[in-house]
Backbone as a ProteinNet text record, in pm:
[ID]
protein_1_A
[PRIMARY]
MNVLAEIGGNVNTIGYGLAAIGPGIGVALVFAAYIQSSARQPESAGYNRTWLVLGFALVEALALFGLVLAFAVS
[TERTIARY]
84.3	0	88.9	59	136.8	83.6	175.5	139.3	150.1	39.9	39.5	92.3	55.1	99.2	118.6	222.6	249.7	280.6	218.4	243.5	347.4	461.4	567.3	576.8	632.6	647.9	523.6	509	399.4	281.7	165.9	46.5	-1.9	37.8	-3.5	49.1	166.2	220.8	138	84.2	-3.4	-132.6	-184.9	-305.7	-284.2	-167.9	-141.1	-125.6	-63.6	-50.2	-185.1	-278.3	-412.5	-485.9	-462.1	-529.4	-474.9	-354.2	-295.4	-354.6	-430.7	-493.9	-596.9	-672.3	-774.6	-719	-620.2	-561.4	-493.2	-439	-378.4	-481.2	-596.9	-705.3	-757.7	-763.8	-810.5	-720.7	-589.8	-495.3	-511.9	-530.1	-549.5	-675.9	-783	-907	-893.5	-821.3	-801.3	-723.7	-614.8	-534	-607.2	-685.4	-761.5	-865.7	-930.1	-1029.5	-963.5	-843.8	-773.3	-732.9	-682	-639.2	-759.6	-868.8	-988.6	-1045	-1048.4	-1102	-1009.9	-879.7	-786.2	-791.3	-818.9	-830.5	-958	-1064.8	-1190.5	-1187.2	-1129.9	-1121.5	-982.1	-888.9	-750.1	-733.6	-823.5	-808.3	-835.9	-900.1	-928.2	-827.3	-717.5	-619.8	-555.9	-530.3	-470.2	-562	-689.9	-787.9	-804.9	-806.9	-826.3	-702.8	-586.8	-464.8	-470.3	-536.2	-552.7	-630.8	-737.8	-820.2	-748.2	-660.9	-580.8	-490.1	-420	-327.2	-403.8	-517.4	-597.8	-650.2	-702.5	-752.1	-642.1	-525.8	-412.1	-367.5	-361.5	-317.2	-414.8	-543.3	-642.1	-640	-624.2	-621.2	-492.9	-380.7	-254.5	-252.5	-326.9	-333.9	-393.3	-488.2	-545.5	-440.2	-354.9	-248.9	-148.6	-117.8	-23.2	-82.3	-211.8	-276.2	-270.5	-292.5	-283	-143.6	-42.9	95.6	126.9	83.5	108.1	36.6	-87.4	-161.1	-102.8	-44.8	16.4	133.8	207.8	320.5	276.7	170.9	126.7	61	-9.3	-81.1	12.9	121.7	215.6	289.8
-117.7	0	124.1	217.4	340	445	513.7	620.1	752.5	823.5	950.7	1065.3	1066.2	1173.3	1113.7	1158.3	1111.2	1231.3	1233.7	1341.2	1291.4	1355.2	1316.8	1416.2	1373.9	1462.9	1466.1	1574.4	1589.1	1659.7	1600	1657.6	1779.3	1790.9	1907.3	2037.8	2033.6	2156.3	2201.1	2106.2	2141.6	2202.5	2144.8	2199.1	2338.6	2363.7	2498.2	2596.3	2553.4	2641.2	2683.4	2589.4	2623.5	2709	2683.3	2760	2902.2	2925.9	3059.5	3154.2	3100.8	3186.3	3278.4	3226.4	3306	3426.7	3407.4	3525	3620.9	3567.8	3655.8	3747.9	3693.7	3775.6	3871.4	3823.5	3908.6	4029.1	4008.7	4119.9	4219.2	4167.3	4255.9	4339.7	4280.3	4355.4	4460.8	4427.7	4523.7	4645.1	4621.4	4733.7	4811.6	4742.8	4812.8	4904.9	4857.4	4940.4	5062	5042.3	5155.1	5258.6	5213.2	5306.5	5382.8	5313.7	5379.3	5480.3	5443.6	5537.5	5657.2	5636.4	5748.7	5839.1	5781.2	5863.4	5946.9	5892.4	5967	6077.1	6046	6146.2	6140	6217	6211.6	6250	6332.8	6375.7	6263.4	6155.8	6044.2	5929.9	5953.1	5846.5	5799.1	5888.8	5850.2	5762.1	5796.3	5715.9	5579.2	5575.8	5449.8	5360.1	5417.5	5337.3	5240.9	5282.3	5194	5069.1	5088.3	4975.5	4892.6	4957.4	4885.1	4784.5	4828.9	4741	4629.2	4662.4	4561.1	4456.7	4500.7	4407.2	4320.9	4381.5	4305.8	4199.5	4235.3	4140.1	4023.8	4051.9	3945.2	3849.9	3904.2	3818.7	3736.4	3797.5	3723.9	3616.8	3637.1	3535.2	3406.2	3418	3297.9	3221.1	3291.9	3225.7	3159.4	3224	3165.5	3043.2	3046.2	2927.6	2810.9	2839.2	2734.5	2676.9	2761.8	2714.7	2626	2667.1	2587.9	2453.9	2454.4	2330	2238.1	2294.1	2210.6	2131	2192.5	2122.1	2034.2	2075.9	2000.3	1868.1	1866.3	1746.4	1642.5	1687.5	1592.9	1522.1
0	0	0	-87.3	-97.1	0.3	66.1	159.1	84.4	74.8	3	88.3	214.5	303.4	442.5	506.8	642	729.9	846.9	942.5	1040.3	1040.3	1132.8	1246.9	1354.9	1469.3	1555	1625.4	1720	1652.8	1659.3	1596.6	1674.5	1800.1	1880.6	1821.5	1761	1702.6	1582.3	1508.1	1396.7	1450.7	1557.3	1619	1672.3	1733.3	1783.3	1668.3	1561.5	1445.6	1391.1	1387	1341.6	1444.5	1571.9	1677.6	1688.1	1641.5	1648.8	1544.9	1451.5	1350.8	1416.6	1513.2	1580.9	1653.7	1742.5	1807.7	1710.5	1601.3	1501.9	1439.6	1408	1353.3	1460	1585.7	1694.9	1717	1711.8	1728.1	1613.7	1492.9	1378.2	1394.7	1445.5	1465.5	1574.7	1681.1	1790.9	1740.9	1669.2	1620.7	1511.6	1427.3	1324.4	1386.8	1494.2	1561.6	1627.5	1682.6	1745.1	1640.8	1529.2	1424.9	1370.2	1350.8	1298.2	1397.8	1525.7	1625.3	1643.4	1634.8	1647.2	1525	1410.1	1289.6	1292.2	1349.4	1354.1	1460	1577	1683.5	1745.5	1692.2	1739.9	1887	1940	2079.7	2178.3	2135.1	2226	2211.1	2140.7	2116.6	2247.2	2339.9	2467	2549.9	2550	2623.1	2558	2426.6	2355.1	2362.4	2384.7	2392.8	2511.6	2618.9	2734.7	2694.7	2620.1	2576.1	2470.6	2394.2	2296.3	2366.3	2468.3	2540	2611.2	2671	2738.6	2640.4	2528.3	2427.9	2370	2345.1	2292.7	2392.5	2520.4	2622.3	2636.5	2631.8	2645.4	2526.3	2407.6	2288.4	2285.8	2321.7	2322.2	2430.1	2537.9	2643	2587.9	2496.9	2435.1	2356.8	2285.4	2209.5	2304.5	2414.8	2510.1	2578.5	2609.2	2665.4	2568	2441.3	2340.1	2330	2341.3	2336.8	2456.4	2574	2694.4	2684.5	2638.6	2627.2	2520.3	2416.5	2313.4	2371	2462.7	2523.8	2640.5	2709.6	2827.8	2789.9	2679.6	2638.9	2582.1	2522.1	2462	2571.2
[MASK]
++++++++++++++++++++++++++++++++++++++++++++++++++++++++++++++++++++++++++

């Protein structure tokens, strides 16, 4: 029987790679919203920067949890 494709190594790393797509899109949306709000009202950029950092930290925490779980399950 011929093998067409074989997955070598740890499958958890493939799962984490796919799971990292979500936080990547989330970070892009957070920064896009900040840029748009700062462009519309430049005087509120300082206030919005606080929410930018908070949103970025929360979204990145999801990616870090996925990384930890990828190593913990293996």
